[in-house]
C-alpha positions as CSV (number, residue, x, y, z in Angstrom):
1,M,59.0,0.7,-4.4
2,K,58.0,-2.3,-2.3
3,K,55.6,-3.5,-5.0
4,V,58.4,-3.6,-7.6
5,R,60.6,-5.6,-5.3
6,D,57.7,-8.0,-4.5
7,K,57.0,-8.5,-8.1
8,A,60.6,-9.3,-8.8
9,N,60.5,-12.1,-6.2
10,E,57.3,-13.6,-7.5
11,P,58.8,-16.0,-10.1
12,E,61.2,-17.4,-7.4
13,D,58.3,-17.8,-5.0
14,N,56.2,-19.5,-7.6
15,S,59.0,-21.9,-8.4
16,K,59.5,-22.7,-4.8
17,K,55.7,-23.3,-4.5
18,S,55.8,-25.6,-7.5
19,E,58.7,-27.6,-6.0
20,N,56.9,-27.9,-2.7
21,I,53.7,-29.0,-4.4
22,A,55.6,-31.6,-6.5
23,S,57.5,-32.8,-3.4
24,E,54.2,-33.1,-1.4
25,Q,52.6,-35.0,-4.3
26,E,55.5,-37.4,-4.5
27,E,55.3,-38.0,-0.8
28,M,51.5,-38.6,-1.1
29,K,52.1,-41.1,-3.9
30,E,54.7,-43.0,-1.9
31,E,52.4,-43.1,1.2
32,Q,49.5,-44.4,-0.9
33,H,51.8,-47.0,-2.5
34,Q,52.8,-48.2,1.0
35,I,49.2,-48.3,2.1
36,D,48.3,-50.3,-1.1
37,L,51.1,-52.7,-0.4
38,K,50.0,-53.2,3.2
39,E,46.4,-53.8,2.1
40,N,47.4,-56.2,-0.6
41,Y,49.6,-58.1,1.8
42,E,46.8,-58.4,4.4
43,S,44.4,-59.5,1.7
44,D,46.8,-62.2,0.6
45,E,47.2,-63.4,4.2
46,K,43.4,-63.7,4.6
47,Y,43.2,-65.6,1.3
48,E,46.0,-68.0,2.4
49,D,44.3,-68.5,5.7
50,S,40.9,-69.2,4.1
51,K,42.4,-71.9,1.8
52,D,43.5,-73.9,4.8
């Protein structure tokens, strides 16, 4: 009986897992974007300093 109940819950669990994975991927993309912005800003500062 427990196996039937567990199987009935699988699609819901899978959708939750998919949502969590998508959410984590979105957070990782945002973090990487922030890192890229910071690196580009620092690179621009070094370039501006070297021009002087």
